[in-house]
N, CA, C and O atoms as CSV, one atom per row, in Angstrom:
chain,resi,resn,atom,element,x,y,z
A,1,MET,N,N,5.641,36.460,32.940
A,1,MET,CA,C,4.471,35.702,32.511
A,1,MET,C,C,4.509,34.302,33.119
A,1,MET,O,O,5.564,33.690,33.286
A,2,ALA,N,N,3.337,33.839,33.433
A,2,ALA,CA,C,3.210,32.476,33.947
A,2,ALA,C,C,2.039,31.817,33.242
A,2,ALA,O,O,0.991,32.436,33.055
A,3,LYS,N,N,2.214,30.568,32.853
A,3,LYS,CA,C,1.107,29.792,32.305
A,3,LYS,C,C,0.347,29.195,33.474
A,3,LYS,O,O,0.907,28.481,34.306
A,4,ILE,N,N,-0.936,29.501,33.519
A,4,ILE,CA,C,-1.797,29.001,34.587
A,4,ILE,C,C,-2.909,28.191,33.951
A,4,ILE,O,O,-3.521,28.617,32.972
A,5,THR,N,N,-3.167,27.023,34.513
A,5,THR,CA,C,-4.260,26.181,34.040
A,5,THR,C,C,-5.441,26.365,34.978
A,5,THR,O,O,-5.354,26.126,36.183
A,6,TYR,N,N,-6.550,26.800,34.386
A,6,TYR,CA,C,-7.815,26.959,35.101
A,6,TYR,C,C,-8.710,25.809,34.666
A,6,TYR,O,O,-8.925,25.605,33.472
A,7,ILE,N,N,-9.229,25.063,35.620
A,7,ILE,CA,C,-10.085,23.921,35.301
A,7,ILE,C,C,-11.491,24.214,35.821
A,7,ILE,O,O,-11.705,24.400,37.019
A,8,GLU,N,N,-12.437,24.250,34.894
A,8,GLU,CA,C,-13.825,24.453,35.281
A,8,GLU,C,C,-14.310,23.241,36.067
A,8,GLU,O,O,-13.696,22.175,36.019
A,9,HIS,N,N,-15.406,23.406,36.784
A,9,HIS,CA,C,-15.951,22.303,37.576
A,9,HIS,C,C,-16.267,21.090,36.706
A,9,HIS,O,O,-16.178,19.953,37.168
A,10,ASN,N,N,-16.641,21.332,35.432
A,10,ASN,CA,C,-16.983,20.221,34.523
A,10,ASN,C,C,-15.753,19.575,33.896
A,10,ASN,O,O,-15.885,18.642,33.104
A,11,GLY,N,N,-14.557,20.057,34.237
A,11,GLY,CA,C,-13.328,19.467,33.724
A,11,GLY,C,C,-12.705,20.187,32.544
A,11,GLY,O,O,-11.592,19.847,32.143
A,12,THR,N,N,-13.382,21.165,31.978
A,12,THR,CA,C,-12.824,21.922,30.857
A,12,THR,C,C,-11.608,22.715,31.319
A,12,THR,O,O,-11.677,23.448,32.305
A,13,GLU,N,N,-10.502,22.568,30.609
A,13,GLU,CA,C,-9.256,23.241,30.976
A,13,GLU,C,C,-8.986,24.434,30.080
A,13,GLU,O,O,-9.254,24.402,28.879
A,14,HIS,N,N,-8.452,25.484,30.679
A,14,HIS,CA,C,-8.026,26.686,29.964
A,14,HIS,C,C,-6.607,26.985,30.420
A,14,HIS,O,O,-6.377,27.218,31.607
A,15,VAL,N,N,-5.656,26.981,29.503
A,15,VAL,CA,C,-4.274,27.328,29.832
A,15,VAL,C,C,-4.044,28.746,29.321
A,15,VAL,O,O,-4.130,29.009,28.121
A,16,ILE,N,N,-3.751,29.654,30.247
A,16,ILE,CA,C,-3.655,31.072,29.941
A,16,ILE,C,C,-2.307,31.596,30.407
A,16,ILE,O,O,-1.825,31.227,31.478
A,17,GLU,N,N,-1.701,32.456,29.599
A,17,GLU,CA,C,-0.508,33.168,30.041
A,17,GLU,C,C,-0.964,34.432,30.755
A,17,GLU,O,O,-1.692,35.248,30.190
A,18,VAL,N,N,-0.534,34.585,31.991
A,18,VAL,CA,C,-0.926,35.723,32.811
A,18,VAL,C,C,0.329,36.530,33.143
A,18,VAL,O,O,1.340,35.975,33.575
A,19,ALA,N,N,0.251,37.821,32.938
A,19,ALA,CA,C,1.395,38.695,33.166
A,19,ALA,C,C,1.733,38.779,34.652
A,19,ALA,O,O,0.843,38.795,35.503
A,20,SER,N,N,3.009,38.830,34.948
A,20,SER,CA,C,3.457,39.031,36.322
A,20,SER,C,C,2.890,40.345,36.839
A,20,SER,O,O,2.800,41.331,36.107
A,21,GLY,N,N,2.511,40.342,38.110
A,21,GLY,CA,C,1.944,41.530,38.729
A,21,GLY,C,C,0.434,41.499,38.809
A,21,GLY,O,O,-0.161,42.146,39.670
A,22,LEU,N,N,-0.194,40.741,37.904
A,22,LEU,CA,C,-1.640,40.551,37.995
A,22,LEU,C,C,-1.918,39.480,39.043
A,22,LEU,O,O,-0.990,38.870,39.574
A,23,THR,N,N,-3.178,39.254,39.334
A,23,THR,CA,C,-3.534,38.151,40.220
A,23,THR,C,C,-4.089,37.003,39.382
A,23,THR,O,O,-4.445,37.182,38.217
A,24,VAL,N,N,-4.154,35.841,39.984
A,24,VAL,CA,C,-4.738,34.677,39.308
A,24,VAL,C,C,-6.189,34.984,38.938
A,24,VAL,O,O,-6.659,34.557,37.883
A,25,MET,N,N,-6.902,35.718,39.794
A,25,MET,CA,C,-8.277,36.134,39.508
A,25,MET,C,C,-8.339,37.031,38.288
A,25,MET,O,O,-9.198,36.843,37.426
A,26,GLU,N,N,-7.444,38.002,38.203
A,26,GLU,CA,C,-7.444,38.919,37.056
A,26,GLU,C,C,-7.158,38.174,35.762
A,26,GLU,O,O,-7.719,38.508,34.719
A,27,GLY,N,N,-6.295,37.173,35.817
A,27,GLY,CA,C,-6.031,36.359,34.633
A,27,GLY,C,C,-7.284,35.657,34.148
A,27,GLY,O,O,-7.538,35.591,32.946
A,28,ALA,N,N,-8.073,35.130,35.086
A,28,ALA,CA,C,-9.330,34.465,34.724
A,28,ALA,C,C,-10.333,35.476,34.192
A,28,ALA,O,O,-10.937,35.266,33.140
A,29,ARG,N,N,-10.507,36.562,34.914
A,29,ARG,CA,C,-11.482,37.590,34.511
A,29,ARG,C,C,-11.149,38.170,33.134
A,29,ARG,O,O,-12.029,38.290,32.281
A,30,ASP,N,N,-9.903,38.522,32.920
A,30,ASP,CA,C,-9.499,39.160,31.669
A,30,ASP,C,C,-9.582,38.228,30.466
A,30,ASP,O,O,-9.605,38.682,29.322
A,31,ASN,N,N,-9.627,36.930,30.727
A,31,ASN,CA,C,-9.680,35.952,29.639
A,31,ASN,C,C,-11.020,35.219,29.576
A,31,ASN,O,O,-11.148,34.222,28.865
A,32,GLY,N,N,-12.007,35.702,30.309
A,32,GLY,CA,C,-13.351,35.144,30.232
A,32,GLY,C,C,-13.471,33.709,30.713
A,32,GLY,O,O,-14.278,32.943,30.188
A,33,ILE,N,N,-12.678,33.340,31.704
A,33,ILE,CA,C,-12.728,31.976,32.225
A,33,ILE,C,C,-13.974,31.830,33.106
A,33,ILE,O,O,-14.115,32.556,34.089
A,34,PRO,N,N,-14.877,30.906,32.770
A,34,PRO,CA,C,-16.057,30.735,33.609
A,34,PRO,C,C,-15.712,30.104,34.953
A,34,PRO,O,O,-14.791,29.295,35.059
A,35,GLY,N,N,-16.469,30.491,35.975
A,35,GLY,CA,C,-16.298,29.871,37.286
A,35,GLY,C,C,-15.637,30.755,38.313
A,35,GLY,O,O,-15.665,30.443,39.503
A,36,ILE,N,N,-15.041,31.856,37.880
A,36,ILE,CA,C,-14.495,32.836,38.806
A,36,ILE,C,C,-15.258,34.129,38.539
A,36,ILE,O,O,-15.050,34.789,37.520
A,37,ASP,N,N,-16.150,34.484,39.474
A,37,ASP,CA,C,-17.024,35.641,39.274
A,37,ASP,C,C,-16.352,36.958,39.628
A,37,ASP,O,O,-16.537,37.952,38.926
A,38,ALA,N,N,-15.585,36.981,40.692
A,38,ALA,CA,C,-14.832,38.178,41.104
A,38,ALA,C,C,-15.743,39.386,41.297
A,38,ALA,O,O,-15.465,40.464,40.771
A,39,ASP,N,N,-16.815,39.215,42.040
A,39,ASP,CA,C,-17.800,40.278,42.236
A,39,ASP,C,C,-17.211,41.543,42.851
A,39,ASP,O,O,-17.645,42.644,42.511
A,40,CYS,N,N,-16.241,41.415,43.741
A,40,CYS,CA,C,-15.690,42.603,44.405
A,40,CYS,C,C,-14.513,43.197,43.627
A,40,CYS,O,O,-13.958,44.215,44.041
A,41,GLY,N,N,-14.134,42.593,42.532
A,41,GLY,CA,C,-13.059,43.133,41.707
A,41,GLY,C,C,-11.662,42.916,42.249
A,41,GLY,O,O,-10.707,43.513,41.752
A,42,GLY,N,N,-11.527,42.079,43.250
A,42,GLY,CA,C,-10.196,41.767,43.761
A,42,GLY,C,C,-9.863,42.426,45.082
A,42,GLY,O,O,-8.696,42.463,45.472
A,43,ALA,N,N,-10.858,42.947,45.779
A,43,ALA,CA,C,-10.626,43.643,47.047
A,43,ALA,C,C,-10.652,42.718,48.255
A,43,ALA,O,O,-10.564,43.191,49.388
A,44,CYS,N,N,-10.771,41.421,48.043
A,44,CYS,CA,C,-10.875,40.443,49.130
A,44,CYS,C,C,-12.060,40.777,50.026
A,44,CYS,O,O,-11.981,40.702,51.252
A,45,ALA,N,N,-13.177,41.152,49.366
A,45,ALA,CA,C,-14.385,41.530,50.094
A,45,ALA,C,C,-15.552,40.600,49.770
A,45,ALA,O,O,-16.689,40.862,50.160
A,46,CYS,N,N,-15.265,39.527,49.065
A,46,CYS,CA,C,-16.278,38.511,48.781
A,46,CYS,C,C,-15.530,37.184,48.648
A,46,CYS,O,O,-14.326,37.128,48.898
A,47,SER,N,N,-16.207,36.155,48.271
A,47,SER,CA,C,-15.519,34.862,48.110
A,47,SER,C,C,-15.758,34.280,46.721
A,47,SER,O,O,-15.618,33.074,46.518
A,48,THR,N,N,-16.119,35.136,45.764
A,48,THR,CA,C,-16.532,34.629,44.451
A,48,THR,C,C,-15.379,34.382,43.481
A,48,THR,O,O,-15.595,34.185,42.285
A,49,CYS,N,N,-14.166,34.393,44.000
A,49,CYS,CA,C,-13.021,33.984,43.182
A,49,CYS,C,C,-12.355,32.754,43.798
A,49,CYS,O,O,-11.194,32.450,43.523
A,50,HIS,N,N,-13.112,32.064,44.628
A,50,HIS,CA,C,-12.627,30.858,45.305
A,50,HIS,C,C,-12.233,29.798,44.273
A,50,HIS,O,O,-12.930,29.600,43.278
A,51,ALA,N,N,-11.122,29.127,44.519
A,51,ALA,CA,C,-10.687,28.005,43.686
A,51,ALA,C,C,-9.879,27.046,44.552
A,51,ALA,O,O,-9.383,27.399,45.622
A,52,TYR,N,N,-9.767,25.831,44.050
A,52,TYR,CA,C,-8.951,24.809,44.706
A,52,TYR,C,C,-7.603,24.758,44.004
A,52,TYR,O,O,-7.533,24.591,42.786
A,53,VAL,N,N,-6.551,24.899,44.766
A,53,VAL,CA,C,-5.200,24.818,44.226
A,53,VAL,C,C,-4.815,23.347,44.111
A,53,VAL,O,O,-5.083,22.558,45.017
A,54,HIS,N,N,-4.191,22.982,43.001
A,54,HIS,CA,C,-3.722,21.612,42.816
A,54,HIS,C,C,-2.817,21.234,43.994
A,54,HIS,O,O,-2.022,22.058,44.446
A,55,PRO,N,N,-2.928,20.007,44.491
A,55,PRO,CA,C,-2.130,19.595,45.664
A,55,PRO,C,C,-0.634,19.843,45.526
A,55,PRO,O,O,0.030,20.143,46.518
A,56,ASP,N,N,-0.088,19.726,44.316
A,56,ASP,CA,C,1.347,19.955,44.119
A,56,ASP,C,C,1.757,21.408,44.384
A,56,ASP,O,O,2.937,21.697,44.578
A,57,TRP,N,N,0.779,22.318,44.392
A,57,TRP,CA,C,1.069,23.741,44.538
A,57,TRP,C,C,0.768,24.299,45.916
A,57,TRP,O,O,1.190,25.413,46.226
A,58,VAL,N,N,0.065,23.574,46.738
A,58,VAL,CA,C,-0.383,24.099,48.033
A,58,VAL,C,C,0.763,24.676,48.850
A,58,VAL,O,O,0.647,25.786,49.370
A,59,ASP,N,N,1.845,23.959,48.972
A,59,ASP,CA,C,2.968,24.403,49.805
A,59,ASP,C,C,3.894,25.382,49.089
A,59,ASP,O,O,4.839,25.891,49.692
A,60,ARG,N,N,3.640,25.645,47.830
A,60,ARG,CA,C,4.495,26.551,47.067
A,60,ARG,C,C,3.953,27.972,47.026
A,60,ARG,O,O,4.616,28.876,46.517
A,61,LEU,N,N,2.747,28.173,47.561
A,61,LEU,CA,C,2.114,29.486,47.538
A,61,LEU,C,C,2.353,30.214,48.854
A,61,LEU,O,O,2.623,29.582,49.875
A,62,PRO,N,N,2.255,31.550,48.834
A,62,PRO,CA,C,2.355,32.286,50.095
A,62,PRO,C,C,1.247,31.855,51.053
A,62,PRO,O,O,0.178,31.421,50.626
A,63,ALA,N,N,1.509,31.976,52.324
A,63,ALA,CA,C,0.526,31.601,53.345
A,63,ALA,C,C,-0.725,32.462,53.238
A,63,ALA,O,O,-0.679,33.604,52.780
A,64,ILE,N,N,-1.833,31.895,53.666
A,64,ILE,CA,C,-3.094,32.636,53.688
A,64,ILE,C,C,-3.036,33.664,54.820
A,64,ILE,O,O,-2.691,33.340,55.956
A,65,GLU,N,N,-3.378,34.902,54.486
A,65,GLU,CA,C,-3.450,35.945,55.510
A,65,GLU,C,C,-4.838,35.935,56.144
A,65,GLU,O,O,-5.768,35.332,55.609
A,66,ASP,N,N,-4.969,36.600,57.273
A,66,ASP,CA,C,-6.209,36.566,58.046
A,66,ASP,C,C,-7.430,37.005,57.244
A,66,ASP,O,O,-8.482,36.372,57.342
A,67,MET,N,N,-7.318,38.076,56.451
A,67,MET,CA,C,-8.466,38.580,55.702
A,67,MET,C,C,-8.965,37.532,54.705
A,67,MET,O,O,-10.172,37.333,54.569
A,68,GLU,N,N,-8.047,36.864,54.011
A,68,GLU,CA,C,-8.428,35.811,53.069
A,68,GLU,C,C,-9.080,34.647,53.807
A,68,GLU,O,O,-10.096,34.117,53.356
A,69,ALA,N,N,-8.511,34.253,54.923
A,69,ALA,CA,C,-9.083,33.154,55.711
A,69,ALA,C,C,-10.508,33.492,56.153
A,69,ALA,O,O,-11.394,32.638,56.121
A,70,ASP,N,N,-10.717,34.730,56.562
A,70,ASP,CA,C,-12.057,35.154,56.970
A,70,ASP,C,C,-13.043,35.081,55.808
A,70,ASP,O,O,-14.171,34.621,55.987
A,71,MET,N,N,-12.641,35.519,54.638
A,71,MET,CA,C,-13.540,35.507,53.476
A,71,MET,C,C,-13.797,34.080,52.992
A,71,MET,O,O,-14.874,33.797,52.466
A,72,LEU,N,N,-12.840,33.189,53.159
A,72,LEU,CA,C,-13.060,31.794,52.762
A,72,LEU,C,C,-14.173,31.139,53.572
A,72,LEU,O,O,-14.759,30.148,53.135
A,73,ASP,N,N,-14.467,31.687,54.750
A,73,ASP,CA,C,-15.588,31.174,55.542
A,73,ASP,C,C,-16.912,31.302,54.800
A,73,ASP,O,O,-17.863,30.581,55.101
A,74,PHE,N,N,-16.981,32.215,53.834
A,74,PHE,CA,C,-18.209,32.457,53.078
A,74,PHE,C,C,-18.237,31.726,51.739
A,74,PHE,O,O,-19.243,31.780,51.032
A,75,ALA,N,N,-17.163,31.054,51.383
A,75,ALA,CA,C,-17.069,30.371,50.090
A,75,ALA,C,C,-17.805,29.038,50.119
A,75,ALA,O,O,-18.037,28.461,51.181
A,76,TYR,N,N,-18.165,28.564,48.941
A,76,TYR,CA,C,-18.889,27.307,48.789
A,76,TYR,C,C,-17.916,26.131,48.852
A,76,TYR,O,O,-16.903,26.123,48.152
A,77,ALA,N,N,-18.217,25.149,49.680
A,77,ALA,CA,C,-17.510,23.857,49.726
A,77,ALA,C,C,-15.991,24.011,49.770
A,77,ALA,O,O,-15.276,23.518,48.897
A,78,THR,N,N,-15.523,24.694,50.785
A,78,THR,CA,C,-14.077,24.898,50.884
A,78,THR,C,C,-13.355,23.620,51.298
A,78,THR,O,O,-13.924,22.729,51.929
A,79,ASP,N,N,-12.118,23.569,50.928
A,79,ASP,CA,C,-11.214,22.497,51.318
A,79,ASP,C,C,-10.150,23.157,52.196
A,79,ASP,O,O,-9.457,24.060,51.727
A,80,PRO,N,N,-10.001,22.739,53.439
A,80,PRO,CA,C,-9.074,23.425,54.352
A,80,PRO,C,C,-7.636,23.489,53.848
A,80,PRO,O,O,-6.897,24.395,54.232
A,81,LYS,N,N,-7.234,22.580,53.024
A,81,LYS,CA,C,-5.851,22.568,52.528
A,81,LYS,C,C,-5.706,23.260,51.169
A,81,LYS,O,O,-4.683,23.893,50.908
A,82,ARG,N,N,-6.716,23.147,50.303
A,82,ARG,CA,C,-6.556,23.577,48.906
A,82,ARG,C,C,-7.295,24.854,48.524
A,82,ARG,O,O,-6.997,25.427,47.476
A,83,SER,N,N,-8.237,25.319,49.321
A,83,SER,CA,C,-9.026,26.492,48.948
A,83,SER,C,C,-8.224,27.774,49.102
A,83,SER,O,O,-7.560,28.000,50.114
A,84,ARG,N,N,-8.303,28.610,48.066
A,84,ARG,CA,C,-7.695,29.948,48.088
A,84,ARG,C,C,-8.618,30.904,47.352
A,84,ARG,O,O,-9.423,30.495,46.515
A,85,LEU,N,N,-8.489,32.183,47.676
A,85,LEU,CA,C,-9.133,33.227,46.899
A,85,LEU,C,C,-8.116,33.673,45.865
A,85,LEU,O,O,-7.026,34.129,46.212
A,86,THR,N,N,-8.466,33.542,44.616
A,86,THR,CA,C,-7.504,33.808,43.547
A,86,THR,C,C,-7.134,35.283,43.442
A,86,THR,O,O,-6.128,35.624,42.820
A,87,CYS,N,N,-7.940,36.165,44.047
A,87,CYS,CA,C,-7.578,37.584,44.055
A,87,CYS,C,C,-6.375,37.849,44.953
A,87,CYS,O,O,-5.757,38.910,44.865
A,88,GLN,N,N,-6.044,36.901,45.808
A,88,GLN,CA,C,-4.939,37.067,46.743
A,88,GLN,C,C,-3.660,36.373,46.276
A,88,GLN,O,O,-2.656,36.368,46.987
A,89,LEU,N,N,-3.701,35.793,45.089
A,89,LEU,CA,C,-2.528,35.094,44.546
A,89,LEU,C,C,-1.911,35.939,43.449
A,89,LEU,O,O,-2.385,35.942,42.313
A,90,LYS,N,N,-0.842,36.663,43.795
A,90,LYS,CA,C,-0.145,37.525,42.847
A,90,LYS,C,C,0.711,36.670,41.922
A,90,LYS,O,O,1.463,35.808,42.377
A,91,VAL,N,N,0.592,36.914,40.628
A,91,VAL,CA,C,1.321,36.130,39.633
A,91,VAL,C,C,2.774,36.601,39.551
A,91,VAL,O,O,3.058,37.793,39.433
A,92,THR,N,N,3.673,35.633,39.617
A,92,THR,CA,C,5.104,35.841,39.392
A,92,THR,C,C,5.575,34.695,38.506
A,92,THR,O,O,4.821,33.756,38.250
A,93,ASP,N,N,6.796,34.766,38.046
A,93,ASP,CA,C,7.355,33.666,37.257
A,93,ASP,C,C,7.337,32.357,38.035
A,93,ASP,O,O,7.265,31.279,37.444
A,94,ALA,N,N,7.402,32.450,39.360
A,94,ALA,CA,C,7.406,31.249,40.200
A,94,ALA,C,C,6.083,30.490,40.124
A,94,ALA,O,O,6.029,29.318,40.497
A,95,LEU,N,N,5.016,31.134,39.650
A,95,LEU,CA,C,3.721,30.459,39.530
A,95,LEU,C,C,3.522,29.795,38.169
A,95,LEU,O,O,2.442,29.275,37.888
A,96,ASP,N,N,4.546,29.809,37.327
A,96,ASP,CA,C,4.427,29.162,36.023
A,96,ASP,C,C,4.080,27.682,36.204
A,96,ASP,O,O,4.822,26.932,36.839
A,97,GLY,N,N,2.948,27.278,35.639
A,97,GLY,CA,C,2.498,25.896,35.756
A,97,GLY,C,C,1.417,25.693,36.805
A,97,GLY,O,O,0.920,24.578,36.964
A,98,LEU,N,N,1.040,26.750,37.529
A,98,LEU,CA,C,0.003,26.654,38.562
A,98,LEU,C,C,-1.288,26.089,37.970
A,98,LEU,O,O,-1.660,26.408,36.841
A,99,ILE,N,N,-1.953,25.254,38.743
A,99,ILE,CA,C,-3.236,24.669,38.345
A,99,ILE,C,C,-4.259,24.973,39.427
A,99,ILE,O,O,-4.043,24.681,40.603
A,100,VAL,N,N,-5.380,25.564,39.014
A,100,VAL,CA,C,-6.485,25.821,39.942
A,100,VAL,C,C,-7.760,25.269,39.350
A,100,VAL,O,O,-7.961,25.297,38.136
A,101,GLN,N,N,-8.622,24.766,40.221
A,101,GLN,CA,C,-9.903,24.224,39.785
A,101,GLN,C,C,-11.026,24.964,40.489
A,101,GLN,O,O,-10.973,25.198,41.696
A,102,MET,N,N,-12.048,25.330,39.716
A,102,MET,CA,C,-13.159,26.063,40.263
A,102,MET,C,C,-14.143,25.136,40.963
A,102,MET,O,O,-14.308,23.984,40.560
A,103,PRO,N,N,-14.800,25.635,42.010
A,103,PRO,CA,C,-15.823,24.835,42.673
A,103,PRO,C,C,-17.079,24.749,41.806
A,103,PRO,O,O,-17.169,25.383,40.755
A,104,GLU,N,N,-18.026,23.969,42.257
A,104,GLU,CA,C,-19.288,23.798,41.524
A,104,GLU,C,C,-20.004,25.117,41.316
A,104,GLU,O,O,-20.631,25.332,40.279
A,105,LYS,N,N,-19.913,26.010,42.311
A,105,LYS,CA,C,-20.538,27.327,42.189
A,105,LYS,C,C,-19.832,28.302,43.115
A,105,LYS,O,O,-19.074,27.907,44.000
A,106,GLN,N,N,-20.092,29.568,42.897
A,106,GLN,CA,C,-19.582,30.633,43.771
A,106,GLN,C,C,-20.777,31.219,44.516
A,106,GLN,O,O,-21.868,31.339,43.959
A,107,ILE,N,N,-20.562,31.583,45.777
A,107,ILE,CA,C,-21.646,32.216,46.544
A,107,ILE,C,C,-21.131,33.467,47.228
A,107,ILE,O,O,-21.886,34.146,47.924
């Protein structure tokens, strides 16, 4: 389990315990966190689970693979350093304390 903080665009914070093996997107979806739509269900076939990773976590996450990078081209207001698709972030104990912030909207 890892405690993950999801911050809505308006600043509302949700601290959720997410089981190892799930993705950061699944943690948001399963707990009704607004701001992560996850239209494709986690197949990395859309960009509606886009979020900004807190700067302290950017270098602690696995590198972005080509498919995720391609899908981020379709996301709203990406940040080249902090934007990730949460469906591609597998939860492990090492992610305990992760902070992600949702963009203004998903497209």
